[in-house]
N, C-alpha and C positions, 0 to 999 in steps of 0.2 A: 679317353676311357677304354677299356678293353671290350670286346665283342668276341662272343665264342659261337663257332659253328659246330654243331654235333652231326654225326652221321645221319640221324633222322632229318635234320634239316637239308642235308644234302640230297637226300632222297626226294624230298618235296621239291627242291629246286630242279632236279633232273626231270621229275614229272611234269613240272610246269614248262620245261623246254621241250616236252613231246618227243623224246628220243626214241623211235619205235624199236630200235634194236634192244632197248632196255625195257620195253614194255612187260609188265608182270614181275620183273627183277627188282629184289631190294638188296641193299648193301648193308652188311651188319658188321658190327666191330665196335672198339672204343676209342676211335681216333677223334681227337678234338682239336679244331682250330682255333687258336687264340690270336686275335688280331689288335695290335696296339696302334693306335693314331696318334700322331704328335700334333704340334701347333703347326698349322698349315696344311693338315690333313695327312694322307699316307705317306711316309717318307720312306727312305731307303732301306732302314732296319725292317720295316713292315713288309716291304717287297721281299726281302731276302728270307725272313721267317715265314711269310705266307708260301713262297716258292717251295721252301723246305717241306711244309705241311702237305702241299699239293702232291709233291713227290711221293710222300708216303701214302697218300690216296691212290695215286697212280699204281704203286707197287701192289696195293691191295686188288686194284682191278685187274692187274696182269694175272695175278694169282688166281682170280675168279675165272678169268677166260681160259687159263690153264685147265682148271677144273671141268670146264665145259668141253674140253678136248681140241680148243682153237690152237693152232700152231703159232703162238705168240712170237716165237723166235724170228720169224720172217719180218715182224714189225720192228724189231731192234736192230736190224741191219742199218748202217750209215744212210744209206739211200733212202730207205723207208721211214727213218726218223726225219730227215730233211723234209720229205714229202708231207710227213704229218705235221710239221711246224707251219710249213708253207707248201700247200699242195700244189703241184705242177701239172699242166695239161698232160695227157697221156703220151703225146709224141715227144714232148721234152723230157718226160720221165724215163722212156725207152732211151732216148739219147744219152742221158745222164748215166743210166745203168750199163751203156756200152763203153763209157769212158774208162780207159785202164787206170789202175791205182798209181798215184803219184810216185815217182822213183827219183831219188837225187841223181843228177848226172855223175857218171864216174869221175869226170875231171874235177868236180866239186868235193866228191866224197873222199877222195884221195889227198885234196889240199890240205896242208897243215898250217894252223893259225897259231902264232906266238904273241904274247903280250909283252911290250917293252918294260923295262925297269928303270927307275931313277937312281943312276949310279952316284948322286950327290948324296944320298941317304946313307951315311956310314956310321952313325952314332946311335946307339939303341936308347930308347926312353927308360929313365930309372924304373926299375920295378920296386913297388912299395907293398908291404903286407899290412894288412888291417886285421885287428883282433889277434888274440893270443890264447893258445889252448892251455890246460892246466901243466902240462909238460914244459911249456914255454914261459911259465909265470903268470898266466892270466886264468880266465875261466870260461872261455868261449868254447862251444861245441864245435866250431869250425872257423877257419880263418879265410880271408879273401885277399887275392893278390891282383893288383891293377898296374897298369903300365907295361914296361917290357917290350913295346912296339919297336919294329925296325923299319916301318913304313907308314904312310898314311891309312886310316882305318879302312878295311875291307878291300885293300889294294891286292893285286896279285903278286906285288914284289915280294912279300914276306908274310907269313901266318901271323895273325894276332894271338899271342900267348895266353892272353887273359881277355875274358869277355868283359863288356861293359856292365856295370852293376847299378841298382837302383836302391836308394835309402828313402823310406817314407818319413815325412815329417810327424813329430809328435811334440805336443807343447805341454808345458807345466800348468796350464790353466786353459779353460775354454776361450775361444777366440772366435771372431766374426770370420765367417767362411762362405764363399760361394755355395748356393743351394746343391749344386751338383757334387760338391766335395763333403759338406757338412751331413748329408743323408746318409753316408757310409760311416760316420763316427759319432753320431749323437748319442749312441748307448755308452760311450767309452770316454767322452771328452772330460769328464771330471776325474779320470784314474789314468794318469799317463803309463802305468804299468799295463793296465788291460788295453790301453790304446796301442801300445807297442805289441802286445801279443797278437791283436787282431791284424795288425800290419803284417805280421810275419806268418802267423798260421793260415789267415784267410786270404790275405792279398798277396802273399808269397814275396814279400820284400826281402832282398838280400841283406839289408842293414836297416836300422832305424836311427833317427836323428831326434835327440832330447833337446828342445829349445827351451832354455831357462828365460823366457821372456818377462816373468813375473819380477824379475830382479831389477828391471829399469825402474829408476827412481820416479818416473813420470806414470808409472802404471801401479805397482804394489810395493815397489822398493823392497822386495823379499831379501834377506840377508843371505850371503854366499853359503854359510853353514846350513841354513834351512833349505836352500834351493838344491843343494848338491844330494839331498835325500831322494830327489826324483832320479837322479843318476843311479844311485844304488838301487832303488826299485826296478828301474829298467834292466839294469844288469842282472838282477835276480829273475826278471819276467821272461827274458829272451836269451838266446845262447849264441846270437849273432853278432859280429862286430858292430860297434855303435859309433855315432857321431855326436859330438856335445857342443851345443851353440849357446851363446849368451844372448843378451837382449839388443845388442848393437849400440849400447852406450860406451863409449871409449874409456871412461873413467872405471865404471862399475865393472866392465867386463874382464879386465885385467885381474881383479880379485876373484871374481866368479870362476873364471876359467882356470886360474892356479889351483884354487880349491878343488874343482872338478877333476883336474889331473891327479890329485891326491887320492881322491876317491877311486879313481879308475887306475891306479898304480899297477903297471904291468900289462893292462888289457890291450895296449896299441890302439886305443880310441882314437878318432880323428878330432882334433880340437879345433873348433871354428870361432874365431880365427885370429891369425896375427895380421896386422895391417900397418901401413905407415903412419896412420891417424891415431895410433894408440902405443902403449908400451910393447912393441913387438919383441924386444929383447927379454923381458920378464916372461912373456907367454912361451918363447922359444925355449928358454932354459927350464920352465917348469915341464915342458914336454920332454926334454932331454932327461931331466932327473926322475921322471916317473915312467920312462919308456912308452910315450904315447907319440902320435903322429901330429904334425903342425900343418894346419891349412893356411897357406900364405895367400891372403885376399888382397887383390888390388881393383882399381876401377877402370877397366877397359883402356889400360895404357901399357904397352909392352915394356917400355924402359922402366916404368914403375915396378913391374913385375921382376924384371932383372934385378933391381937395386933391392928389392926386399929378399929375394931368394939368397942373394950374395950376403946380405946383413945377417940372415938367419945362420947361414952355414959358417961365415967367418967371426962373427961376433958372438952370436948365441951358441954357437957350437952344435947345431942341429945336424946330424947326419943326413947325407943325401938320401938315404932310404927311409927317411921320416919326414919327408916334405911332399905336400900335395899342393898345387895351384888352384885357385879359384880367381880367374880373370875378370869375373862378373858376366852375368847372363842378362842380357836384355831380350825381352819377349818378342814374339812375332808381331811384326808391324810397328814395334816400338823401339826400333834400333838393332834388331836381331842381326841385320847385314853387318852393322859394325861389329857387334859381339862376335859374330862368325868369323869374320875376317881378322880380328884380333887373335882369337884362338888358333885359326889355321896358321897365322904367321909365326905365333909361338911354337906350335907343333914342328912346322917345316924348319924352323931356326933351330930347334933341339935335334931333330934328325940329321942337320947338316953340320952338327958339331958345337953349338952353343950350349955349354955345360951349365950356364945359368938358366936355361929354360927347358932342359930336356928331362922334365918332371911330368907326372900324371896330372891330368886335369879333373876339376870337379865343376858341376854347373848347377846353380840354384834355379832348377826348371820350373819350380813352383812360382817364380816371378810372372809366369804366363797368365796366373790368376790374378794378377794386379791390374790387367788392362781391361777396360769396360767391355771390350767385345766378348771376352771370354765369360762374363757373369750377368750383364744386363740383359733384361727380357728382350728388349729391342733397342733400336736407335732412337736417341732423343731428338734426333732431327726427323720431323714430321714427313719430310719429302725424300727420305731414305728409303731404300728398298728393304723388304723385311730381312732381318738377320737370321732366321731358322731357329730351330729349338735350341735353347741355351743349355739343356741338359746333354746334349750331344756336342755342341759348339764348344763348350769349355773344355771338355776332355780332349777334343781334336786340336784345340789352341795348345795345349800342354803337350800332346803327342808330337805336333809338328815342330814346336820349339825344341823339344829334346832331340828328335831324330836329326834335325838339321844340324844341331851341334854335335851329336855323335859322328857326323861325316867330318867335322872339324878336329876331331881328336879327343873328346870328352870321354873319361873314364868312369865318372860316377855322377849320377843324376839324382838330385834331391827333389822328390815329387810328392804329390798329394793324392790325386785322383787314382783309385785302384784299376779303373779302366785304362787310363793312360799308361799306368805301369805295366799292366799286362801286355798292351799293344807294343810299348816300346821294347820290352824284352823280347817279344816274338820277333819283331822286326830285325833287331840287332844280331840276335842269335841265328836267325834264318840266313842273314847275310854272311854269318861265319860258318855256315853249313852244320850248325849244331841242331840236334833234335831236343827241344827244350822239354825238361821233365815236369811233372805236376803243375802244367798249365792250369790256372783256375779256370772255372766255367763262369764267365761274365754275364750270361744270360739274365740274371736276377739283379745285376748291379745296375742296369739301364732303366732310367724313369724318364718317361717323355711327358712333357707338359701340353695340356690342351689350351 
């Protein structure tokens, strides 16, 4: 639970400390320190935010000292700050003050460093546009381009022409979710359109994914005609490019996704997905007929990915600029090393000239929430060490899963937790040297359990 310390409380604590230099002095203002404690006590978030508030108090104290005429500037010199943090004996302080400022040796300063490049990376990854504006036959307010790389991500060999993007999952019915995810969507789970709006406007998603899971014969068996009304609603609710997913049922998905293609005619929506265990040809041809993009999904097998891509191009007639790959994401500690290796091999092969593999990649990063370490309160093993606060552990699991695969070449991340989304966007864009606009304030998104 939260604990608040007001300035009046701080005055009392200083009085109890019997600080003679502050005798008779009271501190006034409206600063309030709010302390959050998590499972297991004060955590790193508490330490960070408490430090931030203490710094604010320090500024007030410095200003007060200035008002009294004290030369506070002398205290802000590096040596003075170091002494304040860890006071040194007078003789050592004098010796430290006499040490000249550090200077880079001339021989080192004049040395030039260069980063080598891989000469085998001769083939550019296919660039794919998602979304279409009114002028292009769609209704999106903006489009997103992915792919186009000439090197592995964030390498010096070549600049990344397009940044990685995030699409937040939206479902056509309420589903079971980890507490750390559900708390952000409880107010919109009964309305996919409102869910999509919140994902874009509040959580700054680049795209949204409409999952038509109610069509599964084992869930609600919603008809394709009825299910695609959700797609229409989402297209009306947001102006970003969208992804459309089925239920995962290989028989029903062909009908549902083909109907979804018709509803999204000309929108260049990403249709998820064509795979070797369903009628990939029908889905591929539906994408071609309606100018949508086909997501080619395989299960952690590079040769299967080559086969599916080849069939989509040569048999279904899907243009190269309308294919995105999903080689399957295995979450952190549950096969992510295998997923990473597979994706890295695919990207390296594409850069080296394999035209059956030089396409952008998508990651179902939400798979991170399927592992028990991401959502369970604690280990079921009584002899295990504490796992820490799951309200932080879950998002961290999703962030690390996504970022690890970003290093393998993933271009689109399907995610759920808004904290994870914000951090992944910040990390990847900072590595590209971009200043991210409209970074959401995640302060109120964090809830810690006691």
